[in-house]
NUMI-476291 format. One record per residue: residue number from 0; residue in one letter; x, y, z of N, C-alpha, C, O in turn. Coordinates in pm, whole numbers, plus 32768, in hexadecimal, padded with zeros to 4 digits. Each point is the difference from the previous one (the first is absolute). Layout:
+------+------+------+------+------+------+------+------+------+------+------+------+------+------+
| zado | tilo |  n.x |  n.y |  n.z | ca.x | ca.y | ca.z |  c.x |  c.y |  c.z |  o.x |  o.y |  o.z |
+------+------+------+------+------+------+------+------+------+------+------+------+------+------+
|  NUM |    A |    X |    Y |    Z |    X |    Y |    Z |    X |    Y |    Z |    X |    Y |    Z |
...
+------+------+------+------+------+------+------+------+------+------+------+------+------+------+
This chain:
+------+------+------+------+------+------+------+------+------+------+------+------+------+------+
| zado | tilo |  n.x |  n.y |  n.z | ca.x | ca.y | ca.z |  c.x |  c.y |  c.z |  o.x |  o.y |  o.z |
+------+------+------+------+------+------+------+------+------+------+------+------+------+------+
|    0 |    X | E6D2 | 1406 | 8CAC | 8073 | 8056 | 7FED | 7FFB | 8072 | 8065 | 7F99 | 8041 | 8010 |
|    1 |    X | 80D6 | 7FD8 | 8035 | 8006 | 8067 | 8067 | 7FFA | 808B | 7FC2 | 803B | 801A | 7F97 |
|    2 |    X | 7F7D | 803E | 80AB | 7FFB | 808B | 7FDA | 8086 | 803F | 8024 | 8033 | 7FE8 | 806D |
|    3 |    X | 8007 | 8068 | 7F3A | 8082 | 803F | 801A | 7FFF | 8052 | 8080 | 8067 | 800F | 8040 |
|    4 |    X | 7F25 | 8027 | 7FE5 | 7FF6 | 804F | 807A | 800C | 7FA9 | 807D | 801D | 8033 | 806C |
|    5 |    X | 7FCD | 7F4C | 7F86 | 8005 | 7FA5 | 8072 | 8083 | 7FB4 | 8009 | 8009 | 7F9D | 8049 |
|    6 |    X | 805C | 808F | 7F6E | 8086 | 7FC7 | 800A | 8056 | 8063 | 804D | 8000 | 8077 | 7FE2 |
|    7 |    X | 8048 | 7F58 | 8082 | 8058 | 8057 | 804E | 8090 | 7FD3 | 7FEE | 8020 | 7F8A | 8013 |
|    8 |    X | 8036 | 80D2 | 7FC7 | 808F | 7FE4 | 7FF7 | 803F | 8015 | 808A | 7FBF | 8031 | 805C |
|    9 |    X | 80BE | 7FA9 | 7FB1 | 8043 | 8001 | 8082 | 8003 | 808C | 803F | 7FFD | 800A | 807B |
|   10 |    X | 800B | 8060 | 7F37 | 8004 | 8086 | 8039 | 7F80 | 801F | 804E | 8006 | 8039 | 806D |
|   11 |    X | 7F88 | 7FA2 | 7F5B | 7F82 | 8018 | 8046 | 7FF0 | 7FA2 | 8076 | 7FC7 | 8026 | 8067 |
|   12 |    X | 8069 | 7F5F | 7F8C | 7FFD | 7FA2 | 8070 | 8050 | 8039 | 8075 | 7FD5 | 7FF9 | 8073 |
|   13 |    X | 80A1 | 803F | 7F6F | 8054 | 803A | 8069 | 7FC1 | 807D | 803E | 801F | 8022 | 8072 |
|   14 |    X | 7F8B | 8022 | 7F44 | 7FB9 | 8072 | 8039 | 7F93 | 7FD3 | 8061 | 7FD8 | 804C | 8059 |
|   15 |    X | 7FF8 | 7F38 | 7F98 | 7F98 | 7FCB | 8058 | 8037 | 7FB4 | 8077 | 7FCA | 800A | 806E |
|   16 |    X | 80A2 | 7FA9 | 7F7D | 8039 | 7FAD | 806A | 8082 | 803D | 8034 | 804B | 803D | 7FB4 |
|   17 |    X | 7FD1 | 7FB3 | 80CD | 807E | 8034 | 8037 | 8077 | 7FA3 | 7FE7 | 8072 | 8027 | 801A |
|   18 |    X | 7F77 | 7F62 | 7FB3 | 806A | 7F9C | 7FEE | 8062 | 802B | 7F93 | 7FDA | 803F | 7F9D |
|   19 |    X | 80A3 | 7F9D | 8076 | 806A | 801A | 7FA0 | 8058 | 7F84 | 7FF5 | 7FF2 | 7FA2 | 804E |
|   20 |    X | 806A | 805F | 7F50 | 805D | 7F91 | 7FEF | 8045 | 7FE3 | 8084 | 802B | 805D | 8044 |
|   21 |    X | 7FE2 | 7F25 | 7FE3 | 7FD9 | 7F87 | 7FB8 | 7F76 | 7FCB | 8028 | 7FE1 | 7F8C | 7FE6 |
|   22 |    X | 7FCD | 80C7 | 8059 | 7F83 | 7FCD | 8036 | 7F84 | 8025 | 7FB0 | 7F93 | 7FD2 | 8021 |
|   23 |    X | 807A | 807D | 7F77 | 7F8D | 8019 | 7FA8 | 7FF0 | 7F85 | 7FA8 | 8059 | 7FE1 | 7FB0 |
|   24 |    X | 7F37 | 7FDB | 805C | 7FEE | 7F7F | 7FC0 | 7F99 | 8000 | 7F90 | 7FD8 | 7F96 | 7FD0 |
|   25 |    X | 7FFD | 80E0 | 8006 | 7FA3 | 800C | 7F90 | 8049 | 804A | 7F91 | 802C | 8071 | 8013 |
|   26 |    X | 7FE1 | 7F50 | 7F79 | 8042 | 803F | 7F8E | 7FA0 | 8051 | 7FAB | 8025 | 8067 | 7FC8 |
|   27 |    X | 7F5F | 7F6B | 802F | 7F9D | 8045 | 7FAC | 7F75 | 7FD2 | 802A | 7FEC | 7F8C | 8026 |
|   28 |    X | 7FB5 | 80CF | 7FD2 | 7F73 | 7FDC | 800F | 7FC9 | 7FF2 | 7F73 | 8007 | 805D | 7FAF |
|   29 |    X | 7FC2 | 7F2F | 8034 | 7FCC | 7FE2 | 7F7B | 7F71 | 8030 | 7FEB | 7FD9 | 8023 | 7F91 |
|   30 |    X | 7FD9 | 7FDF | 80DC | 7F75 | 802A | 7FF7 | 7FC8 | 800D | 808D | 802D | 7FBA | 805C |
|   31 |    X | 7F73 | 809E | 7FB5 | 7FB9 | 8007 | 8080 | 7F78 | 803F | 7FEB | 7FE9 | 804D | 7FA2 |
|   32 |    X | 7FBE | 7F91 | 80B7 | 7F7C | 803D | 8009 | 7FF1 | 802C | 8090 | 7FF7 | 7FAC | 8059 |
|   33 |    X | 8006 | 80D8 | 7FC1 | 7FF6 | 802F | 808B | 7F8C | 7FBE | 804B | 7F91 | 7FF3 | 7FCC |
|   34 |    X | 808E | 7FE3 | 80AF | 7F9A | 7FC1 | 8054 | 7FE3 | 7F70 | 7FDE | 7FAC | 7FC1 | 8041 |
|   35 |    X | 8098 | 8008 | 7F58 | 7FE3 | 7F77 | 7FD7 | 807D | 7FA8 | 7FF9 | 800C | 7FA1 | 804D |
|   36 |    X | 8050 | 807E | 7F57 | 8070 | 7FA4 | 7FEB | 8078 | 8048 | 7FC2 | 7FF6 | 8070 | 7FCE |
|   37 |    X | 807B | 7F4B | 8037 | 807C | 8033 | 7FC6 | 8054 | 7F8A | 7FD4 | 8005 | 7F9A | 8044 |
|   38 |    X | 803D | 8074 | 7F4A | 805E | 7F9C | 7FCE | 8086 | 8044 | 7FED | 800A | 8067 | 7FBC |
|   39 |    X | 805F | 7F5F | 8080 | 8086 | 803A | 7FF8 | 8064 | 7F95 | 7FD7 | 7FE2 | 7F89 | 7FFC |
|   40 |    X | 8096 | 80A6 | 7FE5 | 806A | 7FA8 | 7FD0 | 807E | 8013 | 8054 | 8024 | 8070 | 8024 |
|   41 |    X | 801D | 7F20 | 7FFB | 8082 | 7FFF | 8044 | 805B | 7FA3 | 7FB3 | 7FE8 | 7F87 | 7FF9 |
|   42 |    X | 8083 | 80B0 | 7FCC | 8066 | 7FAF | 7FBF | 8064 | 7FD3 | 806A | 8037 | 8052 | 8049 |
|   43 |    X | 7FDF | 7F2D | 7FBF | 805F | 7FC9 | 8062 | 8083 | 7FE7 | 7FB6 | 8005 | 7FB2 | 7FA1 |
|   44 |    X | 8066 | 8093 | 808A | 8082 | 7FF2 | 7FBD | 806A | 7FCF | 8061 | 7FF5 | 8015 | 8078 |
|   45 |    X | 8070 | 7FAA | 7F54 | 806F | 7FCC | 8052 | 804E | 8071 | 8042 | 8048 | 7FE8 | 8060 |
|   46 |    X | 7FAB | 8093 | 7F6D | 8049 | 8072 | 8037 | 7FC9 | 8032 | 8085 | 803C | 8058 | 803E |
|   47 |    X | 7F54 | 7F74 | 7FEF | 7FC5 | 802F | 807D | 8055 | 7FD3 | 8076 | 802C | 7F8D | 8005 |
|   48 |    X | 7FED | 80CD | 805B | 805B | 7FE1 | 806F | 7FD5 | 7F88 | 8055 | 8054 | 7FC2 | 8041 |
|   49 |    X | 7F2D | 801D | 7FC0 | 7FCF | 7F91 | 8053 | 803E | 7F7B | 7FD5 | 800D | 7FA4 | 8052 |
|   50 |    X | 801A | 8052 | 7F2F | 8031 | 7F80 | 7FCE | 808F | 7FDF | 802C | 802E | 7F90 | 7FEA |
|   51 |    X | 8018 | 80CD | 8054 | 8085 | 7FDE | 8034 | 7FF4 | 7FA1 | 8077 | 805F | 7FB8 | 801F |
|   52 |    X | 7F2D | 8047 | 8024 | 7FF2 | 7FA9 | 8074 | 7F85 | 7FA8 | 7FFE | 7FEE | 7FB2 | 805E |
|   53 |    X | 7FBE | 8056 | 7F3E | 7F83 | 7FB2 | 7FFE | 7FEC | 7FBD | 7F79 | 7FBD | 803B | 7FAC |
|   54 |    X | 8073 | 7F5B | 803B | 8067 | 7FAF | 803F | 8074 | 7FF6 | 7F9E | 7FE9 | 7FED | 7F89 |
|   55 |    X | 8094 | 8020 | 80A5 | 8071 | 7FF4 | 7FA3 | 7FFC | 7F79 | 7FB8 | 7FEF | 7F97 | 803E |
|   56 |    X | 801F | 806D | 7F40 | 7FFC | 7F85 | 7FB0 | 7F75 | 7FD4 | 7FDA | 7FF1 | 7FAD | 7FA6 |
|   57 |    X | 7FA7 | 8088 | 809B | 7F75 | 7FDE | 7FE2 | 7FA9 | 8079 | 8020 | 7FB3 | 7FFD | 8060 |
|   58 |    X | 8058 | 806E | 7F4F | 7FBA | 807C | 8022 | 7F68 | 7FF1 | 7FF7 | 7FC9 | 7FDA | 7F99 |
|   59 |    X | 7FF4 | 8047 | 80D6 | 7F6E | 7FFE | 8008 | 7FD4 | 8086 | 803B | 8033 | 802A | 8067 |
|   60 |    X | 7F6F | 8017 | 7F56 | 7FCA | 807E | 8032 | 7FAF | 7FE2 | 807E | 7FA5 | 7FAD | 7FFB |
|   61 |    X | 8079 | 8095 | 8075 | 7FBD | 7FE0 | 807E | 7F69 | 8016 | 7FFE | 7FD0 | 8064 | 7FCA |
|   62 |    X | 7FE8 | 7F3F | 8070 | 7F6F | 800B | 8008 | 7FD3 | 807F | 8046 | 7F9D | 803D | 7FD8 |
|   63 |    X | 80AC | 7FEB | 808E | 7FDB | 8079 | 8048 | 8008 | 807B | 7FA5 | 7FB5 | 8060 | 8012 |
|   64 |    X | 80A6 | 7F9F | 7F8C | 8009 | 806F | 7FA2 | 7F92 | 7FFB | 7F96 | 7FD6 | 8067 | 7FCB |
|   65 |    X | 7FFA | 7F20 | 8017 | 7F8B | 7FF5 | 7FA7 | 7F88 | 8040 | 8046 | 7FB4 | 804A | 7FC3 |
|   66 |    X | 803C | 7F97 | 80BE | 7F92 | 803C | 804C | 8011 | 8098 | 8009 | 7F9D | 8049 | 7FF5 |
|   67 |    X | 80DD | 7FE5 | 801E | 801A | 8091 | 8004 | 7FDD | 8040 | 7F7A | 7FC7 | 806E | 7FFD |
|   68 |    X | 8059 | 7F51 | 7F94 | 7FDC | 8035 | 7F7C | 7F68 | 800B | 7FF2 | 7FCD | 8063 | 7FCC |
|   69 |    X | 7FEC | 7F37 | 8063 | 7F6D | 8006 | 7FFF | 7FCF | 8072 | 8058 | 7FA2 | 8047 | 7FDB |
|   70 |    X | 809C | 7FCC | 8099 | 7FD9 | 806D | 805A | 8019 | 8087 | 7FBF | 7FAE | 805B | 800D |
|   71 |    X | 80C2 | 7FB4 | 7FAE | 801B | 807E | 7FBA | 7F97 | 8019 | 7F94 | 7FD6 | 8072 | 7FEB |
|   72 |    X | 8000 | 7F25 | 7FD1 | 7F96 | 800E | 7F9B | 7F7E | 802F | 8041 | 7FB8 | 8052 | 7FC7 |
|   73 |    X | 8029 | 7F7A | 80B1 | 7F86 | 802D | 8045 | 800C | 8093 | 8028 | 7F9D | 804A | 7FFA |
|   74 |    X | 80DA | 7FE1 | 802E | 8014 | 808D | 8022 | 7FE8 | 805B | 7F89 | 7FC0 | 8069 | 800D |
|   75 |    X | 8072 | 7F70 | 7F7F | 7FE9 | 804F | 7F87 | 7F6B | 8006 | 7FE0 | 7FCB | 806B | 7FE2 |
|   76 |    X | 7FF2 | 7F22 | 8026 | 7F6F | 7FFF | 7FE6 | 7FB8 | 8059 | 8064 | 7FA4 | 8049 | 7FDB |
|   77 |    X | 8085 | 7FB1 | 80A3 | 7FC2 | 8057 | 8065 | 8010 | 8092 | 7FDE | 7F9F | 804C | 8004 |
|   78 |    X | 80DB | 7FDD | 7FDA | 8018 | 808C | 7FDF | 7FB6 | 802B | 7F82 | 7FD4 | 8073 | 7FF7 |
|   79 |    X | 801E | 7F34 | 7FA7 | 7FB9 | 8023 | 7F86 | 7F68 | 7FFB | 8014 | 7FB5 | 802E | 7FAA |
|   80 |    X | 801E | 7F9A | 80C7 | 7F71 | 7FF7 | 801D | 7FCD | 807C | 8048 | 7F94 | 8032 | 7FE0 |
|   81 |    X | 80B8 | 7FFF | 8082 | 7FD2 | 8074 | 804D | 800E | 807F | 7FAC | 8060 | 800F | 7FB4 |
|   82 |    X | 7F42 | 804A | 805B | 8005 | 807B | 7FB2 | 804E | 806D | 8048 | 8039 | 8058 | 7FBF |
|   83 |    X | 7FCA | 7FA4 | 80C4 | 804C | 8062 | 804D | 805E | 7FB7 | 805E | 7FD9 | 7FA1 | 8044 |
|   84 |    X | 80A4 | 808E | 7FBF | 805F | 7FC7 | 805F | 8064 | 806B | 8026 | 801B | 805C | 7FB3 |
|   85 |    X | 801B | 7F97 | 80C5 | 8064 | 8061 | 802D | 808B | 7FD0 | 7FD6 | 8014 | 7F8C | 7FDE |
|   86 |    X | 804B | 80CF | 8026 | 8089 | 7FE0 | 7FDB | 803F | 7F9A | 805F | 8059 | 7FB5 | 7FD7 |
|   87 |    X | 7F7B | 8047 | 80A6 | 803A | 7FA7 | 8065 | 7FB4 | 7F7D | 800F | 8016 | 7FB8 | 8061 |
|   88 |    X | 7F93 | 8029 | 7F42 | 7FAF | 7F88 | 800B | 8046 | 7F88 | 7FC1 | 803D | 800A | 7F96 |
|   89 |    X | 7FB9 | 7F84 | 80AF | 8039 | 7F82 | 7FD0 | 7F9B | 7F90 | 8010 | 7FA2 | 800A | 804F |
|   90 |    X | 8074 | 7F8C | 7F64 | 7FBA | 7F82 | 8018 | 8065 | 7FA3 | 803F | 8065 | 7FDE | 7FC2 |
|   91 |    X | 7F81 | 7FF9 | 80B8 | 805B | 7FA8 | 8048 | 7FCC | 7F72 | 7FFB | 7F89 | 7FE7 | 8016 |
|   92 |    X | 80CF | 7FBD | 7FCE | 7FE0 | 7F71 | 7FFD | 7FD2 | 7FD8 | 808C | 804C | 8011 | 8060 |
|   93 |    X | 7F3B | 7FBC | 7FAE | 7FC8 | 7FE3 | 8085 | 7FEE | 7F6B | 801C | 800B | 7FD6 | 8073 |
|   94 |    X | 7FD9 | 7FD9 | 7F26 | 7FE6 | 7F73 | 801A | 800A | 7FAF | 7F80 | 7FEC | 8032 | 7F92 |
|   95 |    X | 8032 | 7F4E | 8081 | 8000 | 7F9D | 7F94 | 7FAD | 7F8A | 8032 | 8015 | 7FD0 | 806F |
|   96 |    X | 7F90 | 8003 | 7F3F | 7FB2 | 7F88 | 8023 | 8005 | 7F9F | 7F8B | 8002 | 8028 | 7F8B |
|   97 |    X | 8000 | 7F59 | 8096 | 7FF5 | 7F94 | 7F9E | 8068 | 8008 | 7F90 | 7FE0 | 7FE7 | 7F8C |
|   98 |    X | 809B | 803D | 8096 | 806B | 8005 | 7F9B | 8023 | 7F73 | 7FD5 | 800F | 7FA5 | 8052 |
|   99 |    X | 7FFE | 804A | 7F2B | 8024 | 7F7F | 7FC6 | 806B | 8015 | 7F97 | 7FF8 | 805D | 7FAF |
|  100 |    X | 806D | 7F4D | 8053 | 806C | 8005 | 7F9E | 7FFA | 7F7F | 7FAF | 8008 | 7F93 | 8038 |
|  101 |    X | 7FEC | 807A | 7F45 | 7FEB | 7F8C | 7FA9 | 807C | 7FD5 | 7FB4 | 800F | 7F8A | 7FDF |
|  102 |    X | 804C | 80D5 | 8005 | 8071 | 7FE3 | 7FAA | 806C | 8069 | 801A | 7FDF | 8075 | 8015 |
|  103 |    X | 80A1 | 7F65 | 7FEA | 8069 | 8064 | 8014 | 8007 | 8064 | 7F8C | 7FE1 | 7FDF | 7F8D |
|  104 |    X | 8048 | 809B | 8094 | 8019 | 8069 | 7F9D | 8097 | 800F | 7FF7 | 8044 | 800D | 8066 |
|  105 |    X | 7FF0 | 7FF3 | 7F21 | 8091 | 8001 | 7FEB | 8027 | 8072 | 7FA0 | 7FAB | 8035 | 7FB9 |
|  106 |    X | 80D6 | 7FEE | 8045 | 802C | 8068 | 7FA2 | 7FD6 | 7FDE | 7F71 | 8009 | 7F8D | 7FD4 |
|  107 |    X | 7FCB | 80D9 | 7FE5 | 7FCF | 7FEF | 7F78 | 7F68 | 7FFC | 7FFA | 7FC5 | 8012 | 7F95 |
|  108 |    X | 7FFA | 7FD5 | 80DE | 7F6E | 7FFF | 8003 | 7FC8 | 808E | 7FFE | 803E | 805D | 8034 |
|  109 |    X | 7F4E | 7FB1 | 7F91 | 7FB3 | 807B | 8007 | 7F83 | 7FDF | 8050 | 7FAE | 7FAF | 7FD7 |
|  110 |    X | 8046 | 8092 | 809D | 7F89 | 7FEC | 8052 | 7F95 | 8064 | 7FD7 | 801A | 8078 | 7FF3 |
|  111 |    X | 7F6F | 7F56 | 7FF9 | 7F8B | 8055 | 7FEB | 7FB5 | 7FFF | 8085 | 7FD6 | 7F97 | 8031 |
|  112 |    X | 8019 | 80DE | 8007 | 7FC0 | 8011 | 8083 | 7F73 | 8034 | 7FEA | 7FEC | 806B | 7FC6 |
|  113 |    X | 7FB3 | 7F4A | 8069 | 7F74 | 8027 | 7FF1 | 7FC2 | 8010 | 808A | 8000 | 7FA2 | 804F |
|  114 |    X | 7FCC | 80D5 | 7FCE | 7FBF | 8018 | 8081 | 7F72 | 8031 | 7FE7 | 7FE5 | 804C | 7FA3 |
|  115 |    X | 7FC1 | 7F85 | 80B3 | 7F73 | 8027 | 7FF7 | 7FD5 | 8039 | 8087 | 801B | 7FC6 | 806A |
|  116 |    X | 7FA3 | 80AC | 7F90 | 7FC9 | 803E | 8079 | 7F88 | 7FAF | 8030 | 7FA6 | 7FE1 | 7FB1 |
|  117 |    X | 8059 | 7FFC | 80D0 | 7F8F | 7FB5 | 8038 | 7FA4 | 8059 | 8053 | 7F87 | 8002 | 7FEB |
|  118 |    X | 80B3 | 804A | 8075 | 7FAC | 8058 | 8053 | 8058 | 8062 | 804D | 8079 | 7FEF | 800D |
|  119 |    X | 7F44 | 807A | 8025 | 8042 | 8065 | 8052 | 7FA9 | 801A | 807A | 7F86 | 800B | 7FF7 |
|  120 |    X | 80BD | 7FFE | 807C | 7FB9 | 801D | 807B | 805D | 804E | 805C | 806B | 7FCF | 8024 |
|  121 |    X | 7F6E | 80A8 | 8001 | 804E | 8056 | 805B | 8092 | 800B | 7FD7 | 805A | 7FE9 | 8051 |
|  122 |    X | 7FBD | 8038 | 7F33 | 8086 | 8013 | 7FC8 | 8054 | 7F81 | 7FFD | 807A | 8007 | 7FF4 |
|  123 |    X | 7F47 | 7F86 | 8018 | 8042 | 7F7F | 7FEA | 7FC9 | 7FC8 | 7F7D | 7F87 | 7FF2 | 7FEF |
|  124 |    X | 80D5 | 7FEF | 7FB6 | 7FDA | 7FD1 | 7F7C | 8027 | 7F6E | 7FF1 | 8071 | 7FDB | 8022 |
|  125 |    X | 7F35 | 7FD3 | 7FAB | 801C | 7F72 | 7FEC | 8003 | 7FE2 | 7F6A | 7FAB | 802E | 7FB4 |
|  126 |    X | 80BA | 7F83 | 8024 | 8016 | 7FDE | 7F75 | 801A | 7F6A | 7FF3 | 8028 | 7FBE | 8061 |
|  127 |    X | 7FC3 | 800D | 7F29 | 802D | 7F7B | 7FDC | 8069 | 8011 | 7F94 | 7FEB | 804B | 7FA1 |
|  128 |    X | 8086 | 7F6E | 806B | 8069 | 800D | 7F9D | 8035 | 7F7B | 7FD0 | 8004 | 7F9E | 8049 |
|  129 |    X | 8025 | 8062 | 7F38 | 8043 | 7F8C | 7FC5 | 807A | 8030 | 7FB4 | 7FFC | 8066 | 7FBB |
|  130 |    X | 8071 | 7F4F | 8053 | 8076 | 8014 | 7FAC | 8006 | 7F8A | 7FA1 | 7FF2 | 7F8D | 8028 |
|  131 |    X | 8022 | 8093 | 7F58 | 8004 | 7F96 | 7F9A | 807F | 800B | 7FAE | 8034 | 806D | 7FE9 |
|  132 |    X | 7FFF | 7F21 | 7FEB | 806F | 7FF8 | 7FA2 | 7FD1 | 7FA5 | 7F8F | 7FD6 | 7F8F | 8017 |
|  133 |    X | 8031 | 80A4 | 7F70 | 7FD2 | 7FB7 | 7F89 | 7F72 | 7FCA | 8012 | 7FE1 | 7F90 | 7FD7 |
|  134 |    X | 7FCA | 80C1 | 8065 | 7F73 | 7FDD | 8011 | 7FE1 | 7FA4 | 8073 | 7F8B | 7FE5 | 801B |
|  135 |    X | 80DB | 7FEA | 802C | 7FEA | 7FA6 | 8071 | 8010 | 804B | 8084 | 805E | 804F | 8011 |
|  136 |    X | 7F46 | 7F98 | 804C | 8008 | 8041 | 8082 | 8079 | 7FCC | 804C | 8010 | 7F87 | 8011 |
|  137 |    X | 8046 | 80D5 | 801C | 8073 | 7FDA | 8053 | 7FE8 | 8025 | 8092 | 803F | 7FC7 | 8059 |
|  138 |    X | 7F67 | 8097 | 7FC0 | 7FE1 | 802A | 8088 | 7F76 | 8040 | 8000 | 7FDA | 8045 | 7FA1 |
|  139 |    X | 7FDA | 7FA3 | 80CA | 7F80 | 8044 | 8013 | 7FEE | 801E | 8094 | 8036 | 7FBA | 8056 |
|  140 |    X | 7F7F | 80B0 | 7FC8 | 7FEB | 8026 | 808C | 7F95 | 806C | 8008 | 7FE4 | 8046 | 7F9E |
|  141 |    X | 7FE0 | 7FC6 | 80D8 | 7FAE | 8074 | 8021 | 805C | 805F | 804D | 804A | 7FD7 | 8059 |
|  142 |    X | 7FB0 | 80A9 | 7F83 | 8056 | 8064 | 803D | 7FAC | 8073 | 8036 | 7F9C | 8028 | 7FC5 |
|  143 |    X | 808F | 800C | 80AD | 7FBE | 8076 | 8038 | 8066 | 8070 | 800A | 8073 | 7FEC | 8024 |
|  144 |    X | 7F5D | 808B | 7FB9 | 8052 | 8079 | 800B | 7FB5 | 8066 | 8054 | 7F85 | 800A | 7FF9 |
|  145 |    X | 80C6 | 8041 | 8055 | 7FC6 | 806A | 8051 | 8022 | 8086 | 7FC1 | 8075 | 801E | 7FE6 |
|  146 |    X | 7F28 | 8031 | 8001 | 8015 | 8087 | 7FCA | 801B | 805B | 8077 | 7FAA | 8014 | 8055 |
|  147 |    X | 80D1 | 8023 | 7FAF | 802B | 804E | 8074 | 8043 | 8082 | 7FD8 | 8045 | 8008 | 7F9A |
|  148 |    X | 7FA5 | 805D | 80B8 | 8045 | 8080 | 7FF2 | 8077 | 7FFB | 805F | 7FEF | 7FE5 | 8077 |
|  149 |    X | 8087 | 8034 | 7F56 | 8079 | 7FFC | 8055 | 802B | 808B | 8025 | 8064 | 8011 | 8046 |
+------+------+------+------+------+------+------+------+------+------+------+------+------+------+
C-alpha cells in the first residue's frame, strides 16, 4: 500500500514538470521511492487532441507519446531524488534504447507507468521503464535524461 506522502496529485506534478495541456501526460503519481522507482498513472481518453488524426476510425495512442509519458515519469523521479535544485533546472529527454511495443493503447485504457533508476553519471540519469495496461506490458524501454540548468 502506497504511503500518502508518496502520492502526487496533478498540482504537484505541474510544479515539477514544465509540461502543460495537451502535453502533460502524467495524471497522478501513485508511489515513489527517491533514487529507486516511481509508479504513475495516465488515463487515455477519446477527448485527447491526438485522436483526431491518429487514426480516425481506429484511435491508437501513439507509441512516441507512451515513451514521452515514461520520460516525464523519469523527470519526476529525478526531481524527487535530488535534495537541492535550482528554479531553472530541467531533466531533458536524452536517449531511448531498446524500445519495444507489445500492444496498442486505446481510449479507455489506464496506463500504469513504472520507472526504475539504474545509474547516474555526470548529470546523465539512466532509467528502465514499462507502461502497462491491465497488468500487461504495452511498452518498455531504457531512457536517459540529462539534468540541465537552463
